[in-house]
C-alpha positions, -999 to +999 in steps of 0.1 A: +150-229-831+158-257-807+167-292-819+154-324-804+177-354-810+167-390-802+194-417-801+189-454-795+208-477-772+230-503-788+242-538-781+276-545-795+298-575-802+267-598-804+289-625-789+314-634-816+314-601-836+340-584-814+344-547-822+327-552-855+290-559-851+262-541-832+225-534-833+202-507-821+174-513-797+143-493-785+158-476-755+165-439-761+184-409-749+170-375-758+190-342-762+176-307-767+201-283-782+203-248-793+231-223-800+236-197-774+260-171-760+270-193-730+272-229-720+243-243-700+237-280-695+210-296-674+193-329-669+156-332-674+152-365-655+175-360-626+203-382-639+236-364-631+254-352-662+287-332-665+278-295-668+311-283-683+331-288-714+338-324-704+301-332-712+303-358-740+275-343-761+290-308-759+325-322-766+312-339-798+295-306-809+326-286-802+348-312-821+327-309-853+326-271-851+364-270-848+368-294-877+347-271-898+365-240-887+334-225-871+333-207-837+311-221-810+301-193-787+279-214-764+253-240-763+222-248-743+218-286-737+191-305-719+195-343-716+172-372-708+193-402-702+174-435-703+204-455-714+223-465-682+259-454-679+287-480-682+264-510-685+273-521-721+244-504-739+262-477-757+256-447-734+288-429-745+281-436-782+246-422-778+261-390-765+286-388-793+260-394-820+236-369-804+263-342-804+274-349-840+239-351-853+229-318-837+261-300-847+259-313-883+224-299-886+233-265-870+262-263-895+240-270-925+251-306-930+288-304-940+291-342-932+277-370-953+265-402-936+299-418-943+316-388-928+295-391-897+302-428-893+339-422-897+341-393-873+320-410-846+341-442-848+373-421-845+360-404-814+348-436-798+376-458-809+356-485-827+324-485-848+304-513-833+282-490-811+284-456-828+274-469-862+241-486-852+233-457-829+234-434-860+219-457-886+198-483-867+193-519-875+222-544-873+255-531-886+287-549-895+317-526-898+354-527-902+381-500-901+408-500-927+433-471-929+411-449-908+380-454-928+349-474-917+334-498-942+299-507-931+267-525-940+234-518-923+205-542-925+170-541-910+161-568-885+127-584-881+107-565-854+090-597-842+121-606-820+123-594-785+156-583-769+157-586-731+184-566-714+194-579-680+210-550-664+231-555-632+231-531-603+268-523-608+289-506-635+317-519-656+340-496-675+349-505-711+386-498-703+386-522-673+368-549-693+392-545-723+422-548-700+412-584-692+416-595-728+446-615-741+472-598-762+473-628-787+449-656-796+455-689-814+447-695-851+420-720-839+403-693-818+404-668-847+387-693-870+361-701-843+351-665-840+351-657-877+329-686-886+304-678-858+302-641-865+294-648-901+268-674-891+251-651-867+247-622-891+234-643-919+211-664-897+195-634-880+187-617-913+174-649-929+153-659-900+173-691-891+171-683-854+180-718-844+216-709-854+219-679-832+230-699-801+260-711-821+266-677-837+270-659-804+295-684-791+326-664-785+361-671-774+377-636-778+362-616-749+332-632-732+351-659-713+372-633-697+347-606-690+321-629-676+344-635-647+336-601-635+298-609-633+290-632-605+266-659-618+268-645-653+274-678-670+246-695-651+222-667-661+230-671-697+225-709-694+191-702-677+180-679-706+186-708-730+167-732-708+138-707-711+139-708-748+161-679-758+175-680-793+207-664-781+221-649-749+254-630-748+273-602-730+262-569-744+292-547-753+318-548-726+291-557-701+279-561-675+245-562-692+234-596-705+212-597-736+188-624-746+171-627-780+137-643-777+106-649-798+079-624-794+055-653-790+071-664-757+053-645-729+068-667-702+105-657-706+104-625-687+086-637-655+107-668-654+140-649-656+128-623-632+120-650-606+154-667-613+173-634-606+153-628-574+160-663-562+197-658-569+199-627-548+199-604-578+167-584-571+185-552-579+190-563-615+166-547-640+151-564-670+141-543-700+120-557-728+132-541-760+127-544-798+150-536-827+153-500-837+158-499-875+158-461-878+188-449-857+192-413-846+163-389-853+163-351-853+134-327-852+131-289-848+110-273-820+100-238-816+118-220-788+100-222-754 
């Protein structure tokens, strides 16, 4: 029996919720997986993927097998990667969650949901992308003594999330290297208050608060320096009626949260990007994914 695993893209930090908040959106990677006697990995959509043991999906599968003391003779993997790599939309987290979800099923579910959350965060280094990729919705999470404490809540599907994806990559490591080692007490209070405001306002429908809620001082001011025109694009999104606009994850993707009753946002921003010499940027219109990773079984082909 072959497994099919679907994992959503994620948008982390949500402005002020650095390393602690993230949500899942309707852009998906797909992985087909079955145990075998050898290792075979191929791409279904022509997107190059590692074909050895450095493949992140395979590495996650192997990691769980080793934790459970089970031998992994081989694996056949096929991947369809719709989440762009190193763009701030959780591509690595999607690979980790796909691998762990498939392996957990093949091993007859030795891990609970909490176990999966903890292991994924340990592999990735923080829970703000892996947890919503697994669970869907908006997730607030914190790590204490190696354990992830999390809350998942569903988000109103009537919102639209517009991902403005640049035509260049940005590694998380490079983006994190820009951040200050220490911040002031005033900065810490600023971000704490706005992260709390964002989460509560989004879930209670007080969307007029979201612009304040995403106002961040911990990471966005530094990372936006790597995106020419990034600040101006965020400002333009607000002028076109966005509830919130922020740097997705470590970037370089910019995300705007907009009412579904605003059909003029997309064409206006598209024209603005073209006029700014950014015709190579893509804009994806997305919605919230409240389900997270899904797995189904398929008969062998």
